[in-house]
DSSP file (Angstrom, degrees, kcal/mol; ACC not computed):
  #  RESIDUE AA STRUCTURE BP1 BP2  ACC     N-H-->O    O-->H-N    N-H-->O    O-->H-N    TCO  KAPPA ALPHA  PHI   PSI    X-CA   Y-CA   Z-CA
    1    1 A M     >        0   0    0      0, 0.0     4,-1.3     0, 0.0     3,-0.1   0.000 360.0 360.0 360.0 -37.1  186.2  254.5  -72.0
    2    2 A A  H  >  +     0   0    0      1,-0.2     4,-1.4     2,-0.2     5,-0.0   0.848 360.0  55.6 -67.7 -32.8  182.6  253.7  -72.9
    3    3 A S  H  4 S+     0   0    0      1,-0.2    -1,-0.2     2,-0.2     0, 0.0   0.856 104.8  52.5 -69.0 -32.9  183.5  250.3  -74.2
    4    4 A S  H >4 S+     0   0    0      1,-0.2     3,-1.0     2,-0.2    -1,-0.2   0.837 105.2  56.0 -71.2 -30.2  185.2  249.3  -70.9
    5    5 A R  H 3< S+     0   0    0     -4,-1.3    -1,-0.2     1,-0.3    -2,-0.2   0.878 115.4  36.9 -67.6 -36.3  182.1  250.3  -69.0
    6    6 A W  T 3< S+     0   0    0     -4,-1.4    -1,-0.3     4,-0.1    -2,-0.2  -0.218  85.3 141.5-110.8  42.1  180.0  247.9  -71.0
    7    7 A S    <>  -     0   0    0     -3,-1.0     4,-2.4     1,-0.1     5,-0.2  -0.306  68.9-103.2 -72.4 166.8  182.4  245.1  -71.5
    8    8 A L  H  > S+     0   0    0      1,-0.2     4,-2.2     2,-0.2     5,-0.1   0.870 123.1  53.7 -60.3 -37.3  181.1  241.5  -71.3
    9    9 A R  H  > S+     0   0    0      2,-0.2     4,-2.5     1,-0.2    -1,-0.2   0.923 109.4  46.8 -64.3 -44.7  182.6  241.2  -67.8
   10   10 A N  H  > S+     0   0    0      2,-0.2     4,-2.8     1,-0.2     5,-0.2   0.883 110.1  52.8 -67.0 -37.5  180.7  244.3  -66.6
   11   11 A I  H  X S+     0   0    0     -4,-2.4     4,-2.4     2,-0.2    -1,-0.2   0.928 110.5  48.9 -62.1 -42.9  177.5  243.2  -68.2
   12   12 A Y  H  X S+     0   0    0     -4,-2.2     4,-2.6    -5,-0.2    -2,-0.2   0.938 111.7  48.8 -59.7 -47.4  177.9  239.9  -66.3
   13   13 A L  H  X S+     0   0    0     -4,-2.5     4,-2.3     1,-0.2    -2,-0.2   0.912 112.3  47.9 -61.5 -43.5  178.6  241.6  -63.0
   14   14 A Y  H  X S+     0   0    0     -4,-2.8     4,-2.6     2,-0.2    -1,-0.2   0.894 111.9  50.1 -65.3 -39.2  175.6  243.9  -63.4
   15   15 A L  H  X S+     0   0    0     -4,-2.4     4,-2.7    -5,-0.2     5,-0.2   0.921 110.6  48.7 -65.6 -42.9  173.3  241.0  -64.3
   16   16 A V  H  X S+     0   0    0     -4,-2.6     4,-2.7     1,-0.2     5,-0.3   0.922 112.3  49.8 -62.0 -42.5  174.5  239.0  -61.3
   17   17 A C  H  X S+     0   0    0     -4,-2.3     4,-2.3    -5,-0.2    -2,-0.2   0.917 111.4  48.8 -61.8 -43.2  173.9  242.0  -59.1
   18   18 A L  H  X S+     0   0    0     -4,-2.6     4,-2.2     2,-0.2    -2,-0.2   0.940 113.9  45.2 -61.7 -47.8  170.4  242.5  -60.5
   19   19 A I  H  X S+     0   0    0     -4,-2.7     4,-2.1     1,-0.2    -2,-0.2   0.930 115.9  45.2 -64.8 -45.7  169.4  238.9  -60.0
   20   20 A T  H  X S+     0   0    0     -4,-2.7     4,-2.4    -5,-0.2    -1,-0.2   0.855 110.7  54.2 -70.3 -32.3  170.8  238.6  -56.5
   21   21 A L  H  X S+     0   0    0     -4,-2.3     4,-2.4    -5,-0.3    -1,-0.2   0.917 109.2  48.4 -64.9 -41.5  169.3  242.0  -55.5
   22   22 A I  H  X S+     0   0    0     -4,-2.2     4,-2.7     2,-0.2     5,-0.2   0.905 110.7  51.8 -62.4 -40.7  165.9  240.7  -56.7
   23   23 A M  H  X S+     0   0    0     -4,-2.1     4,-2.6     1,-0.2    -2,-0.2   0.904 109.6  49.1 -62.9 -41.0  166.5  237.5  -54.7
   24   24 A V  H  X S+     0   0    0     -4,-2.4     4,-2.6     2,-0.2    -2,-0.2   0.914 112.2  48.2 -64.7 -42.4  167.3  239.5  -51.6
   25   25 A I  H  X S+     0   0    0     -4,-2.4     4,-2.4     2,-0.2    -2,-0.2   0.936 113.4  46.6 -63.9 -46.3  164.2  241.6  -51.9
   26   26 A V  H  X S+     0   0    0     -4,-2.7     4,-2.3     1,-0.2    -2,-0.2   0.909 114.1  49.0 -62.5 -41.9  161.9  238.5  -52.5
   27   27 A G  H  X S+     0   0    0     -4,-2.6     4,-2.4    -5,-0.2    -2,-0.2   0.902 110.5  50.1 -64.0 -41.5  163.6  236.8  -49.5
   28   28 A A  H  X S+     0   0    0     -4,-2.6     4,-2.2     2,-0.2    -2,-0.2   0.908 111.1  48.6 -65.5 -41.3  163.1  239.9  -47.3
   29   29 A V  H  X S+     0   0    0     -4,-2.4     4,-2.6     1,-0.2    -1,-0.2   0.909 111.7  50.6 -63.0 -41.0  159.5  240.1  -48.2
   30   30 A G  H  X S+     0   0    0     -4,-2.3     4,-2.9     2,-0.2     5,-0.2   0.879 107.8  52.9 -63.9 -38.6  159.1  236.4  -47.5
   31   31 A V  H  X S+     0   0    0     -4,-2.4     4,-2.4     2,-0.2    -2,-0.2   0.931 111.8  45.5 -61.9 -45.3  160.7  236.8  -44.1
   32   32 A I  H  X S+     0   0    0     -4,-2.2     4,-2.4     2,-0.2    -2,-0.2   0.925 114.3  48.2 -64.4 -44.2  158.3  239.6  -43.2
   33   33 A R  H  X S+     0   0    0     -4,-2.6     4,-2.2     1,-0.2    -2,-0.2   0.920 113.6  46.7 -63.7 -43.6  155.3  237.6  -44.5
   34   34 A S  H  X S+     0   0    0     -4,-2.9     4,-2.0     2,-0.2    -1,-0.2   0.877 111.2  52.7 -67.1 -36.9  156.3  234.4  -42.6
   35   35 A G  H  X S+     0   0    0     -4,-2.4     4,-2.2    -5,-0.2    -2,-0.2   0.919 110.7  46.5 -63.2 -43.3  157.0  236.4  -39.5
   36   36 A V  H  X S+     0   0    0     -4,-2.4     4,-2.9     1,-0.2    -2,-0.2   0.890 109.9  54.5 -65.2 -38.5  153.5  237.9  -39.6
   37   37 A E  H  < S+     0   0    0     -4,-2.2    -1,-0.2     1,-0.2    -2,-0.2   0.866 110.2  46.8 -63.8 -35.6  152.0  234.5  -40.3
   38   38 A L  H  < S+     0   0    0     -4,-2.0    -2,-0.2     1,-0.2    -1,-0.2   0.898 118.1  41.0 -71.0 -40.4  153.7  233.1  -37.2
   39   39 A L  H  < S+     0   0    0     -4,-2.2    -2,-0.2     1,-0.3    -1,-0.2   0.808 128.8  28.9 -77.8 -30.1  152.6  236.1  -35.0
   40   40 A Y  S  < S-     0   0    0     -4,-2.9    -1,-0.3    -5,-0.2    -2,-0.1  -0.692  84.1-167.3-132.6  79.0  149.1  236.3  -36.5
   41   41 A P        -     0   0    0      0, 0.0    -3,-0.1     0, 0.0    -4,-0.0  -0.172  36.9 -85.8 -69.2 161.6  148.0  232.8  -37.7
   42   42 A E    >   -     0   0    0      1,-0.1     3,-0.5    -5,-0.1     4,-0.2  -0.503  35.8-155.4 -67.3 125.7  145.0  232.3  -39.8
   43   43 A P  T >>  +     0   0    0      0, 0.0     4,-1.0     0, 0.0     3,-0.6   0.485  68.1  96.0 -84.8  -1.3  141.9  232.0  -37.5
   44   44 A T  H 3> S+     0   0    0      1,-0.2     4,-1.0     2,-0.2     3,-0.4   0.830  76.4  58.9 -63.6 -33.9  139.7  229.9  -39.9
   45   45 A A  H <4 S+     0   0    0     -3,-0.5    -1,-0.2     1,-0.2     3,-0.2   0.871 111.4  40.4 -65.4 -35.5  140.5  226.5  -38.4
   46   46 A T  H <4 S+     0   0    0     -3,-0.6    -1,-0.2    -4,-0.2    -2,-0.2   0.623 110.6  58.7 -87.9 -12.4  139.3  227.5  -34.9
   47   47 A M  H  < S+     0   0    0     -4,-1.0    -1,-0.2    -3,-0.4    -2,-0.2   0.650  81.3 101.5 -90.4 -16.3  136.3  229.4  -36.1
   48   48 A E  S  < S-     0   0    0     -4,-1.0     2,-0.1    -3,-0.2    -3,-0.0  -0.408  72.0-122.8 -72.9 143.4  134.6  226.5  -38.0
   49   49 A P        -     0   0    0      0, 0.0    -1,-0.1     0, 0.0    -2,-0.1  -0.319  43.7 -75.4 -76.9 168.1  131.7  224.7  -36.3
   50   50 A L        -     0   0    0      1,-0.1    12,-0.1    -2,-0.1     2,-0.0  -0.468  59.1-112.5 -62.5 125.7  131.7  221.0  -35.6
   51   51 A P        -     0   0    0      0, 0.0     8,-2.4     0, 0.0     9,-0.5  -0.333  35.6-165.5 -67.4 143.4  131.0  219.3  -39.0
   52   52 A K  B     -A   58   0A   0      6,-0.3     5,-0.0     7,-0.1     2,-0.0  -0.916  14.4-125.0-127.5 153.4  127.7  217.4  -39.4
   53   53 A D    >   -     0   0    0      4,-2.7     3,-1.4    -2,-0.3    -1,-0.1  -0.121  47.6 -79.8 -83.8-171.2  126.4  214.9  -41.9
   54   54 A D  T 3  S+     0   0    0      1,-0.3    -1,-0.1     2,-0.1    -2,-0.0   0.796 129.7  53.4 -63.8 -29.7  123.2  215.3  -44.0
   55   55 A S  T 3  S-     0   0    0      2,-0.1    -1,-0.3     1,-0.0    -3,-0.0   0.552 119.3-107.5 -84.5  -6.0  121.0  214.1  -41.1
   56   56 A G  S <  S+     0   0    0     -3,-1.4    -2,-0.1     1,-0.3     3,-0.0   0.433  75.4 134.0  96.8  -0.4  122.5  216.8  -38.8
   57   57 A K        -     0   0    0      1,-0.1    -4,-2.7    -5,-0.0    -1,-0.3  -0.586  65.3-101.7 -80.7 144.7  124.5  214.4  -36.6
   58   58 A P  B     -A   52   0A   0      0, 0.0    -6,-0.3     0, 0.0    -1,-0.1  -0.423  20.6-143.2 -64.1 139.0  128.0  215.3  -35.8
   59   59 A V  S    S+     0   0    0     -8,-2.4     2,-0.3     1,-0.1    -7,-0.1   0.818  83.6  10.5 -72.5 -31.6  130.6  213.5  -37.9
   60   60 A M  S    S-     0   0    0     -9,-0.5    -1,-0.1    -3,-0.0     2,-0.1  -0.929  88.0 -96.2-141.5 164.2  133.0  213.2  -35.0
   61   61 A D     >  -     0   0    0     -2,-0.3     4,-2.1     1,-0.1     5,-0.2  -0.299  42.2-100.1 -80.5 171.4  132.9  213.9  -31.3
   62   62 A E  H  > S+     0   0    0      1,-0.2     4,-2.4     2,-0.2     5,-0.2   0.862 120.5  52.9 -59.6 -40.3  134.0  217.1  -29.7
   63   63 A E  H  > S+     0   0    0      1,-0.2     4,-2.2     2,-0.2    -1,-0.2   0.906 109.7  47.9 -65.5 -42.2  137.4  215.7  -28.6
   64   64 A Q  H  > S+     0   0    0      2,-0.2     4,-2.5     1,-0.2    -1,-0.2   0.892 111.3  51.9 -64.0 -39.3  138.3  214.5  -32.1
   65   65 A W  H  X S+     0   0    0     -4,-2.1     4,-2.2     2,-0.2    -2,-0.2   0.919 110.4  47.0 -64.4 -44.6  137.3  217.9  -33.5
   66   66 A K  H  X S+     0   0    0     -4,-2.4     4,-2.2     1,-0.2    -1,-0.2   0.889 112.2  50.9 -63.9 -39.0  139.5  219.7  -31.1
   67   67 A Q  H  X S+     0   0    0     -4,-2.2     4,-2.2     2,-0.2    -2,-0.2   0.902 109.6  50.0 -65.4 -40.9  142.4  217.4  -31.9
   68   68 A Q  H  X S+     0   0    0     -4,-2.5     4,-2.2     1,-0.2    -2,-0.2   0.891 110.7  50.0 -64.9 -39.6  141.9  217.9  -35.6
   69   69 A Q  H  X S+     0   0    0     -4,-2.2     4,-2.4     2,-0.2    -2,-0.2   0.892 109.6  51.1 -65.6 -39.3  141.9  221.7  -35.1
   70   70 A A  H  X S+     0   0    0     -4,-2.2     4,-2.4     2,-0.2    -2,-0.2   0.894 110.2  49.3 -64.9 -39.9  145.1  221.4  -33.1
   71   71 A V  H  X S+     0   0    0     -4,-2.2     4,-2.3     2,-0.2    -2,-0.2   0.910 111.5  49.1 -65.2 -41.8  146.8  219.4  -35.8
   72   72 A A  H  X S+     0   0    0     -4,-2.2     4,-2.1     2,-0.2    -2,-0.2   0.895 112.0  48.9 -64.1 -40.2  145.7  221.9  -38.5
   73   73 A K  H  X S+     0   0    0     -4,-2.4     4,-2.1     2,-0.2    -2,-0.2   0.916 112.4  47.5 -65.6 -43.3  147.1  224.8  -36.4
   74   74 A E  H  X S+     0   0    0     -4,-2.4     4,-2.4     2,-0.2    -2,-0.2   0.871 110.8  52.1 -66.6 -36.8  150.4  223.0  -35.8
   75   75 A S  H  X S+     0   0    0     -4,-2.3     4,-2.2     2,-0.2    -1,-0.2   0.906 109.4  49.4 -64.4 -42.1  150.7  222.2  -39.5
   76   76 A S  H  X S+     0   0    0     -4,-2.1     4,-1.9     2,-0.2    -2,-0.2   0.898 111.6  49.1 -63.0 -40.9  150.1  225.9  -40.4
   77   77 A R  H  X S+     0   0    0     -4,-2.1     4,-2.2     2,-0.2    -2,-0.2   0.898 109.2  52.7 -64.8 -41.4  152.8  226.9  -37.8
   78   78 A R  H  X S+     0   0    0     -4,-2.4     4,-2.6     1,-0.2    -2,-0.2   0.921 109.3  48.2 -61.7 -44.6  155.2  224.3  -39.3
   79   79 A W  H  X S+     0   0    0     -4,-2.2     4,-2.4     1,-0.2    -1,-0.2   0.869 110.0  52.7 -64.9 -36.3  154.8  225.7  -42.8
   80   80 A A  H  X S+     0   0    0     -4,-1.9     4,-2.2     2,-0.2    -1,-0.2   0.906 110.8  47.1 -65.0 -40.7  155.2  229.2  -41.6
   81   81 A I  H  X S+     0   0    0     -4,-2.2     4,-2.7     2,-0.2    -2,-0.2   0.919 111.8  50.2 -67.2 -42.8  158.5  228.2  -39.9
   82   82 A L  H  X S+     0   0    0     -4,-2.6     4,-2.4     1,-0.2    -2,-0.2   0.907 111.9  48.1 -61.6 -41.4  159.7  226.4  -43.0
   83   83 A N  H  X S+     0   0    0     -4,-2.4     4,-2.4     2,-0.2    -1,-0.2   0.904 111.2  51.2 -64.2 -40.9  158.9  229.4  -45.2
   84   84 A L  H  X S+     0   0    0     -4,-2.2     4,-2.4     2,-0.2    -2,-0.2   0.935 111.5  46.5 -61.2 -47.5  160.7  231.7  -42.7
   85   85 A V  H  X S+     0   0    0     -4,-2.7     4,-2.4     1,-0.2    -2,-0.2   0.912 112.6  50.5 -62.9 -43.0  163.8  229.5  -42.7
   86   86 A G  H  X S+     0   0    0     -4,-2.4     4,-1.9    -5,-0.2    -1,-0.2   0.902 112.6  45.8 -62.2 -41.6  163.8  229.2  -46.5
   87   87 A N  H  X S+     0   0    0     -4,-2.4     4,-2.1     2,-0.2    -1,-0.2   0.869 111.4  51.3 -72.0 -36.3  163.5  233.0  -47.0
   88   88 A V  H  X S+     0   0    0     -4,-2.4     4,-2.7    -5,-0.2    -2,-0.2   0.915 110.1  50.8 -64.1 -41.6  166.2  233.7  -44.4
   89   89 A A  H  X S+     0   0    0     -4,-2.4     4,-2.4     1,-0.2     5,-0.3   0.896 107.7  53.5 -61.6 -40.1  168.5  231.3  -46.3
   90   90 A L  H  X S+     0   0    0     -4,-1.9     4,-2.6     2,-0.2     5,-0.3   0.921 112.3  43.7 -60.6 -44.7  167.7  233.1  -49.5
   91   91 A V  H  X S+     0   0    0     -4,-2.1     4,-2.2     1,-0.2    -2,-0.2   0.909 113.9  50.6 -67.0 -42.5  168.7  236.4  -48.0
   92   92 A I  H  < S+     0   0    0     -4,-2.7    -2,-0.2     1,-0.2    -1,-0.2   0.858 118.2  38.1 -66.1 -35.2  171.8  234.9  -46.4
   93   93 A I  H  X S+     0   0    0     -4,-2.4     4,-1.0    -5,-0.2    -2,-0.2   0.925 121.8  40.4 -81.8 -46.9  173.0  233.3  -49.6
   94   94 A A  H  X S+     0   0    0     -4,-2.6     4,-2.4    -5,-0.3     5,-0.2   0.825 106.2  65.5 -74.7 -31.4  172.1  236.0  -52.1
   95   95 A G  H  X S+     0   0    0     -4,-2.2     4,-2.5    -5,-0.3     5,-0.2   0.949 104.2  41.6 -58.8 -54.7  173.1  239.0  -50.0
   96   96 A P  H  > S+     0   0    0      0, 0.0     4,-2.7     0, 0.0    -1,-0.2   0.849 112.9  55.0 -63.8 -32.5  176.9  238.2  -49.9
   97   97 A I  H  X S+     0   0    0     -4,-1.0     4,-2.2     2,-0.2     5,-0.2   0.925 110.2  46.9 -64.5 -42.5  176.9  237.3  -53.6
   98   98 A Y  H  X S+     0   0    0     -4,-2.4     4,-2.7     2,-0.2     5,-0.2   0.946 112.9  48.4 -61.0 -49.0  175.4  240.6  -54.4
   99   99 A V  H  X S+     0   0    0     -4,-2.5     4,-2.2     1,-0.2    -2,-0.2   0.908 111.0  51.0 -60.5 -43.4  177.8  242.5  -52.2
  100  100 A Y  H  X S+     0   0    0     -4,-2.7     4,-1.7     1,-0.2    -1,-0.2   0.944 114.2  42.3 -59.7 -50.1  180.8  240.7  -53.7
  101  101 A H  H  X S+     0   0    0     -4,-2.2     4,-2.0     1,-0.2    -1,-0.2   0.871 112.5  53.5 -68.6 -36.1  179.8  241.4  -57.3
  102  102 A W  H  X S+     0   0    0     -4,-2.7     4,-2.4     1,-0.2    -1,-0.2   0.898 107.6  51.5 -65.8 -38.2  178.9  245.0  -56.5
  103  103 A R  H  X S+     0   0    0     -4,-2.2     4,-2.6    -5,-0.2    -1,-0.2   0.878 106.7  54.2 -64.6 -37.1  182.3  245.6  -55.0
  104  104 A K  H  X S+     0   0    0     -4,-1.7     4,-2.2     2,-0.2    -1,-0.2   0.909 108.8  48.9 -61.6 -41.5  183.9  244.2  -58.1
  105  105 A I  H  X S+     0   0    0     -4,-2.0     4,-1.9     2,-0.2    -2,-0.2   0.935 111.7  48.6 -62.8 -45.8  181.9  246.7  -60.2
  106  106 A E  H  X S+     0   0    0     -4,-2.4     4,-1.9     1,-0.2    -2,-0.2   0.883 110.0  52.2 -63.1 -39.2  183.0  249.6  -57.8
  107  107 A E  H  X S+     0   0    0     -4,-2.6     4,-1.5     1,-0.2    -1,-0.2   0.921 110.0  48.2 -62.5 -43.4  186.6  248.5  -58.0
  108  108 A E  H  < S+     0   0    0     -4,-2.2    -1,-0.2     1,-0.2    -2,-0.2   0.810 108.8  54.4 -69.7 -29.1  186.6  248.5  -61.8
  109  109 A K  H  X S+     0   0    0     -4,-1.9     4,-0.6     1,-0.2    -1,-0.2   0.897 112.0  43.7 -67.7 -39.4  185.0  251.9  -61.8
  110  110 A S  H  X S+     0   0    0     -4,-1.9     4,-2.0     1,-0.2    -2,-0.2   0.718  99.2  73.9 -80.8 -20.6  187.7  253.3  -59.7
  111  111 A E  H  X S+     0   0    0     -4,-1.5     4,-2.8     1,-0.2     5,-0.3   0.925  94.1  49.6 -60.9 -48.2  190.6  251.6  -61.6
  112  112 A P  H  > S+     0   0    0      0, 0.0     4,-2.0     0, 0.0    -1,-0.2   0.887 111.8  50.0 -61.4 -35.2  190.5  253.9  -64.7
  113  113 A A  H  X S+     0   0    0     -4,-0.6     4,-1.8     2,-0.2    -2,-0.2   0.892 112.4  47.4 -68.0 -38.4  190.5  256.9  -62.5
  114  114 A E  H  X S+     0   0    0     -4,-2.0     4,-2.0     2,-0.2    -1,-0.2   0.902 112.5  48.1 -68.9 -41.7  193.5  255.6  -60.6
  115  115 A T  H  X S+     0   0    0     -4,-2.8     4,-1.6     1,-0.2    -2,-0.2   0.869 111.7  50.4 -69.0 -34.5  195.4  254.6  -63.7
  116  116 A A  H  X S+     0   0    0     -4,-2.0     4,-1.2    -5,-0.3    -1,-0.2   0.880 110.8  49.7 -68.3 -36.6  194.8  258.1  -65.2
  117  117 A A  H  < S+     0   0    0     -4,-1.8    -2,-0.2     1,-0.2    -1,-0.2   0.853 111.3  48.2 -70.3 -35.0  196.0  259.7  -62.1
  118  118 A T  H  < S+     0   0    0     -4,-2.0    -1,-0.2     1,-0.2    -2,-0.2   0.806 111.7  49.3 -77.1 -28.9  199.2  257.7  -62.0
  119  119 A T  H  <        0   0    0     -4,-1.6    -1,-0.2     1,-0.2    -2,-0.2   0.742 360.0 360.0 -80.8 -22.4  200.1  258.3  -65.7
  120  120 A A     <        0   0    0     -4,-1.2    -1,-0.2    -5,-0.1    -2,-0.1   0.478 360.0 360.0 -80.0 360.0  199.5  262.1  -65.4
């Protein structure tokens, strides 16, 4: 009975479950992190003063500076959305694979009990 529990097939099933469970956990953490990043963006781009050269003159005018900050903010938002989508995809793909393999393990655990009950 112990040899059937640790057959090559069961070891494969447990390894797939372990790997996909880790993928789901990493994806879920990434979803939460990306969601927080979207809701609470990094404030550094809007807090910086207008850049100046060595002589103290502004490198660009106020309108260019605001436009550059808006582009940086939009770029940060875009990366947060891409990370969110990637992590959701990771959870959506790895989750069902985990569930499928875990159910196979559970089926194989219950099979010896069923066969013993039918032979008795």
